[in-house]
C-alpha positions in Angstrom: 0.1 0.4 -0.5 1.8 3.7 -0.9 1.6 6.2 1.3 -0.8 8.3 -0.5 -3.7 5.1 -0.3 -3.1 4.6 2.9 -4.0 8.6 3.9 -6.6 8.6 1.7 -7.9 5.2 3.6 -7.2 6.9 6.8 -9.0 10.1 5.4 -12.3 8.4 4.6 -12.4 6.6 7.8 -12.0 9.6 9.9 -14.6 10.9 7.6 -17.0 8.3 8.3 -16.1 8.4 12.0 -17.3 11.9 12.3 -20.2 11.2 10.9 -21.1 7.7 12.9 -20.1 9.5 15.9 -22.6 12.4 15.1 -25.4 10.3 13.9 -25.1 8.6 17.1 -25.0 11.4 19.6 -28.3 12.9 17.5 -30.1 10.8 15.5 -29.6 7.1 17.0 -29.1 8.3 21.0 -32.4 7.6 22.2 -32.5 4.2 20.7 -29.2 3.3 21.6 -29.7 4.5 25.2 -33.2 2.4 25.4 -31.2 -0.9 24.0 -28.4 -0.1 26.4 -25.9 0.1 23.6 -24.3 3.5 23.4 -20.9 3.0 25.2 -20.8 0.1 22.2 -21.4 2.7 19.9 -19.0 4.8 21.0 -16.3 2.2 21.4 -16.6 1.6 17.4 -16.2 5.3 16.9 -13.3 5.7 18.7 -11.4 2.4 17.7 -11.8 3.3 14.1 -10.4 7.4 14.6 -7.4 5.3 16.2 -7.1 3.2 13.4 -7.5 6.5 10.8 -5.2 8.5 12.7 -2.6 5.9 13.1 -3.0 5.6 9.1 -2.8 9.0 8.6 0.7 9.8 10.9 2.3 6.5 9.9 1.9 6.1 6.3 5.3 6.8 5.5 6.6 4.3 7.7 3.6 1.5 7.1 4.1 -1.7 5.1 1.1 -3.1 3.4 0.3 -5.9 6.1 -0.1 -3.3 9.1 -2.6 -1.1 6.7 -4.6 -3.7 5.7 -4.8 -5.3 9.4 -6.1 -2.2 10.2 -8.5 -1.4 7.1 -9.9 -4.7 7.7 -9.6 -4.3 11.8 -12.2 -1.5 11.3 -14.4 -3.2 9.3 -14.9 -5.9 11.5 -14.5 -4.5 14.7 -15.9 -1.1 14.4 -19.0 -2.3 11.5 -19.6 -5.5 13.9 -20.4 -2.8 16.9 -22.2 -0.7 14.6 -24.6 -3.5 13.5 -24.8 -4.9 17.4 -25.5 -1.6 18.7 -28.3 -1.1 16.4 -29.4 -4.6 16.2 -29.0 -6.5 18.7 -30.7 -9.4 17.5 -27.9 -9.9 15.1 -26.1 -12.3 16.8 -23.8 -13.6 14.0 -22.1 -10.3 14.1 -20.8 -11.0 17.6 -18.1 -13.3 17.0 -17.0 -11.1 14.0 -16.0 -7.9 17.0 -12.8 -10.3 18.2 -11.5 -11.1 15.1 -11.3 -7.2 14.0 -9.7 -6.9 17.8 -6.9 -9.5 16.7 -6.4 -7.9 13.3 -5.5 -4.9 15.1 -3.4 -6.2 17.6 -1.9 -8.4 14.6 -1.3 -5.0 12.7 0.3 -3.5 15.2 2.5 -6.1 15.9 3.4 -6.2 12.4 4.3 -2.9 12.3 6.8 -3.1 14.9 8.6 -5.7 13.8 8.7 -3.8 10.2 9.9 -0.6 12.0 12.4 -2.5 14.4 13.8 -4.4 11.3 14.3 -1.0 9.4 17.7 0.2 8.5 16.8 3.7 8.6 
């Protein structure tokens, strides 16, 4: 993944994070409170933002592996939480969340190993 592509994905994820955060806070809040899932929605937004910012900030040092892990991690982790918080009956999404978390972890380990091996 090129730095430009990582920056593009990071910017899109950040934009969507702002939009989804506002949507949750203003439109979905009554439903999320009624379901008891507001914290889950906020967790999804936070993790999406953390990894969007990581893609933006680390794009020049980032290899393809960590970037793909973080992107797919956002889709699995945050995406499944968005589904579960708005429709708790979608139990199939529950097992997807930890897979996204594992992808986040794998991406960070991969990034650390890549940087430790770098000759710069």
